[in-house]
C-alpha positions in Angstrom: -11.1 4.1 14.3 -8.2 6.4 13.5 -4.7 7.0 14.7 -3.6 9.4 17.5 0.0 10.4 17.4 1.9 11.1 20.6 3.1 13.8 20.1 1.1 15.2 17.2 2.9 15.0 13.8 2.4 18.1 11.6 2.8 16.1 8.4 -0.3 14.1 9.3 -2.6 17.2 9.2 -3.6 16.4 5.7 -5.0 13.0 6.9 -7.3 14.6 9.4 -9.9 15.6 6.9 -10.4 11.9 6.0 -10.7 10.9 9.6 -7.5 8.8 9.6 -5.9 11.0 12.2 -7.5 12.6 15.2 -6.5 14.6 18.3 -5.9 12.9 21.7 -9.3 14.2 23.1 -11.0 11.7 20.7 -10.2 8.7 22.8 -11.6 10.3 25.9 -14.9 10.9 24.1 -15.1 7.6 22.2 -13.4 4.8 24.1 -12.6 1.7 22.0 -12.3 -1.9 23.1 -9.6 -2.5 20.5 -7.1 0.2 21.6 -3.4 -0.4 20.9 -0.1 1.4 21.4 2.3 1.1 18.5 5.9 2.4 18.5 7.3 3.7 15.2 11.0 3.9 14.6 11.4 6.0 11.4 14.8 5.6 9.8 14.0 7.0 6.3 16.0 9.9 4.8 14.7 13.4 4.9 13.2 13.3 1.4 10.9 10.4 2.3 10.6 10.9 6.1 7.2 12.5 6.3 5.7 10.5 3.4 6.8 7.3 5.3 4.8 8.6 8.3 1.7 9.0 6.2 2.2 5.6 4.5 2.3 3.6 7.8 -0.5 5.7 9.4 -2.7 4.9 6.4 -2.1 1.2 6.9 -2.8 1.4 10.7 -6.0 3.4 10.2 -7.5 1.2 7.5 -9.9 -0.6 9.9 -12.3 1.5 12.0 -12.4 -1.3 14.7 -9.1 -0.2 16.1 -7.9 3.0 17.8 -4.1 3.2 17.4 -1.9 5.4 19.6 1.3 6.0 17.6 4.5 6.8 19.4 7.2 8.0 16.9 10.9 8.0 17.5 14.1 8.1 15.4 17.8 7.5 15.9 21.1 8.3 14.1 20.0 11.8 13.2 23.5 13.3 12.9 23.6 13.3 9.1 20.2 14.9 8.7 19.6 18.4 7.5 19.1 21.1 10.1 15.4 21.3 9.1 14.8 17.7 9.9 16.9 17.7 13.0 14.6 20.4 14.3 11.5 18.5 13.0 12.5 15.4 14.9 13.5 17.3 18.0 10.1 19.1 18.1 7.8 16.3 17.0 9.4 12.9 17.9 9.9 11.1 21.2 13.6 11.1 22.2 14.7 7.5 22.3 15.3 7.2 26.1 11.8 8.6 26.8 10.4 6.3 24.1 11.8 3.3 25.9 10.2 4.1 29.2 7.0 2.2 28.3 6.0 -1.1 26.7 4.2 -1.4 23.3 1.7 -3.7 21.8 3.7 -3.5 18.5 6.8 -1.8 17.1 7.2 -0.8 13.4 10.7 -0.3 12.2 10.8 1.5 8.8 13.3 0.9 6.0 16.3 3.2 5.5 18.4 4.4 2.6 21.7 2.5 2.6 24.8 4.3 1.5 27.1 1.2 1.4 26.9 -2.6 1.0 28.1 -3.3 4.5 25.1 -2.4 6.7 27.2 -2.6 9.9 29.1 0.6 8.8 25.9 2.6 8.5 25.2 5.3 11.2 21.9 3.7 11.9 23.2 0.1 12.4 24.1 0.1 16.1 21.1 2.2 17.4 18.7 0.1 15.2 20.0 -3.2 16.6 19.9 -1.7 20.2 16.2 -0.7 19.7 15.4 -4.1 18.3 17.0 -6.0 21.1 15.2 -3.8 23.6 11.9 -4.3 21.8 12.2 -8.1 21.9 11.2 -7.9 25.6 9.2 -4.6 25.5 6.9 -5.1 22.5 4.5 -7.9 21.8 5.4 -8.0 18.1 8.0 -6.3 15.9 7.2 -5.4 12.3 10.3 -4.6 10.1 10.3 -3.0 6.7 12.8 -3.6 3.9 16.2 -2.6 5.0 15.3 -3.1 8.7 14.4 -6.7 7.6 17.9 -7.0 6.0 19.5 -5.8 9.2 17.5 -8.2 11.5 18.2 -11.1 9.2 21.9 -10.4 9.7 21.9 -9.5 13.4 19.5 -12.1 14.7 19.8 -15.0 12.2 23.3 -14.5 10.7 21.8 -14.5 7.2 23.8 -12.2 4.8 21.8 -10.5 2.1 23.1 -11.0 -1.4 23.3 -8.6 -4.3 20.8 -9.4 -7.0 21.8 -9.4 -10.7 18.8 -7.1 -11.3 16.9 -4.9 -8.9 13.4 -6.2 -7.9 11.3 -3.2 -8.6 7.7 -2.7 -9.3 4.5 -4.8 -8.7 4.7 -8.6 -8.5 2.3 -11.4 -7.9 3.0 -13.6 -4.8 2.5 -17.2 -3.9 1.4 -17.9 -0.3 3.5 -20.2 1.8 2.3 -23.7 2.7 -0.2 -24.0 5.5 -2.3 -21.4 7.3 -1.0 -18.4 9.2 -3.1 -15.8 11.0 -1.3 -13.0 9.3 -2.3 -14.1 5.8 -5.9 -15.0 6.5 -8.2 -13.5 3.8 -5.3 -13.1 1.3 -5.7 -14.8 -2.1 -2.8 -16.7 -3.7 -1.4 -14.5 -6.5 -2.0 -11.2 -4.7 -0.1 -8.1 -5.9 2.6 -6.4 -3.9 5.3 -3.8 -4.5 9.1 -4.5 -4.3 12.1 -2.2 -4.4 15.4 -3.8 -3.5 18.8 -4.6 -4.9 19.5 -7.4 -2.4 17.8 -10.6 -1.5 18.2 -13.7 0.7 18.6 -17.4 -0.1 15.2 -19.0 0.7 16.8 -22.1 2.1 18.6 -19.9 4.7 15.3 -18.4 5.8 13.7 -21.9 6.0 16.4 -23.1 8.3 15.3 -20.6 11.0 12.1 -20.3 13.1 10.7 -18.0 10.4 8.0 -19.1 8.0 7.9 -17.7 4.5 4.4 -16.4 4.2 4.6 -14.9 0.7 7.1 -14.7 -2.1 7.7 -14.3 -5.8 10.0 -16.4 -7.9 11.8 -13.3 -9.3 11.4 -10.7 -6.6 12.0 -13.1 -3.7 10.7 -12.8 -0.2 7.7 -10.6 0.4 6.9 -11.5 4.0 8.3 -13.9 6.6 7.2 -14.2 10.2 7.6 -16.4 13.3 4.8 -18.9 14.0 3.6 -16.8 17.0 3.7 -13.5 15.1 6.2 -11.9 17.5 8.4 -10.9 14.5 7.3 -9.9 10.9 9.9 -9.3 8.3 8.7 -7.5 5.1 10.9 -7.2 2.1 7.9 -6.2 0.0 6.2 -2.8 0.6 2.5 -3.1 1.4 2.6 0.4 2.8 3.5 2.0 -0.5 0.9 4.5 -1.7 -0.2 4.7 -5.3 2.5 7.1 -6.3 5.5 5.8 -4.3 7.1 4.0 -7.2 6.4 6.9 -9.5 8.4 9.2 -7.1 11.2 6.6 -6.9 11.4 6.4 -10.7 11.5 10.2 -10.9 14.3 10.2 -8.3 16.3 7.6 -10.2 16.0 9.6 -13.5 17.2 12.7 -11.8 20.1 10.7 -10.2 21.1 9.7 -13.7 20.9 13.4 -14.8 23.1 14.5 -11.8 25.6 11.6 -12.3 24.7 9.7 -9.2 23.9 6.7 -11.3 25.6 5.7 -14.6 22.7 4.2 -16.4 19.2 5.4 -17.2 16.8 3.6 -14.9 14.7 0.7 -16.3 10.9 0.9 -15.9 9.5 -0.7 -12.8 7.7 -4.0 -13.4 3.9 -4.1 -14.1 3.3 -0.5 -12.9 2.8 1.9 -15.8 0.1 1.5 -18.4 1.1 1.0 -22.1 0.2 4.6 -22.9 2.3 5.9 -20.0 5.2 3.8 -21.2 5.1 5.5 -24.6 5.1 8.9 -22.8 8.0 7.9 -20.6 10.0 6.7 -23.5 9.7 10.2 -25.0 10.9 11.6 -21.7 13.8 9.2 -21.8 14.9 10.3 -25.3 14.6 13.9 -24.3 16.7 13.4 -21.2 19.4 11.4 -23.1 19.5 14.1 -25.8 19.5 17.1 -23.4 20.0 16.0 -19.8 17.9 17.9 -17.3 15.9 17.1 -14.2 12.3 16.1 -14.7 9.1 16.0 -12.7 6.5 13.2 -13.1 3.0 14.2 -12.0 0.4 11.8 -10.5 -1.6 12.1 -13.7 0.7 9.5 -15.2 -0.7 6.8 -12.9 -4.3 7.9 -12.8 -5.4 4.6 -14.4 -3.2 2.1 -12.5 -4.6 -0.7 -10.4 -3.3 -0.2 -6.8 -4.9 -3.5 -5.6 -1.8 -4.2 -3.5 -3.1 -1.7 -1.0 -6.1 -3.9 0.0 -3.8 -6.9 0.4 -1.5 -4.9 2.6 -4.4 -3.6 4.7 -5.6 -7.2 5.3 -2.2 -8.2 6.6 -1.9 -5.2 8.8 -5.5 -5.7 10.1 -4.6 -9.3 10.9 -1.5 -8.1 12.7 -3.5 -5.6 14.8 -6.1 -8.2 15.6 -3.4 -10.6 16.8 -2.1 -7.8 19.1 -5.5 -7.3 20.6 -5.8 -11.0 21.4 -2.2 -11.3 22.9 
């Protein structure tokens, strides 16, 4: 069954035609035995804010056995544009109201860091406050990317380390030793997206109560979780849609054009086809010769294999099933 947002999120209207999102009246007409309330703390910057909503909703609605009530909230909104301050004010739960109920699960999105020291970010204190509150008010907490980095530091004292090279693109993953309910149905060697400049020493993670459930020798941690599933820490991005990396690559090219980055961005790993790489090399030469912003359309990835989506859906479905049984 689909997702019902409380309150309704305008950006999800495009998902209604596919049945992924419905209005509140749906649950009154079609009660479901697997009905869950999931909190969603969205920390992403304005440019990715609504796309992030749709990405996580798509993951939550991938199994019609579940009816998901989504309760969105956000914090540290001072630096947002007036447009998104208004959007959040009109369509998101204010944090104090959000914290008046308990949740089966809480998803904490990634964020766009502006500096190496995360504790100096505007979102740091409110993020950690929400996490600590959720430890006793949500059955399970699922963190994505930068939220994972923040919780590794705040809860476990593990400092992230700058990589020599960004882990970016699609990578194959090895499953951790032993069985875990979250990775049931996943095959060893499954694909998954990464996009991060930082990483963690594996031995530091292994010294905690976390189990490394999936990783790649180059890209590092994909997913770690506690044995009881009360905390999931993704460094990989199972929620990424087919064009997410395409849009990131476009953004990085335009950051180079505008002077926000010094070098022309390298191609993401194992994402574009050989023919697309040739076309992208022509775009690179054109930009280097005559710098100007570019736009990459979805036609450039029409032939890619987005098999990582099915692996991500299995993990999310396993998570939702564990919440039903809790």
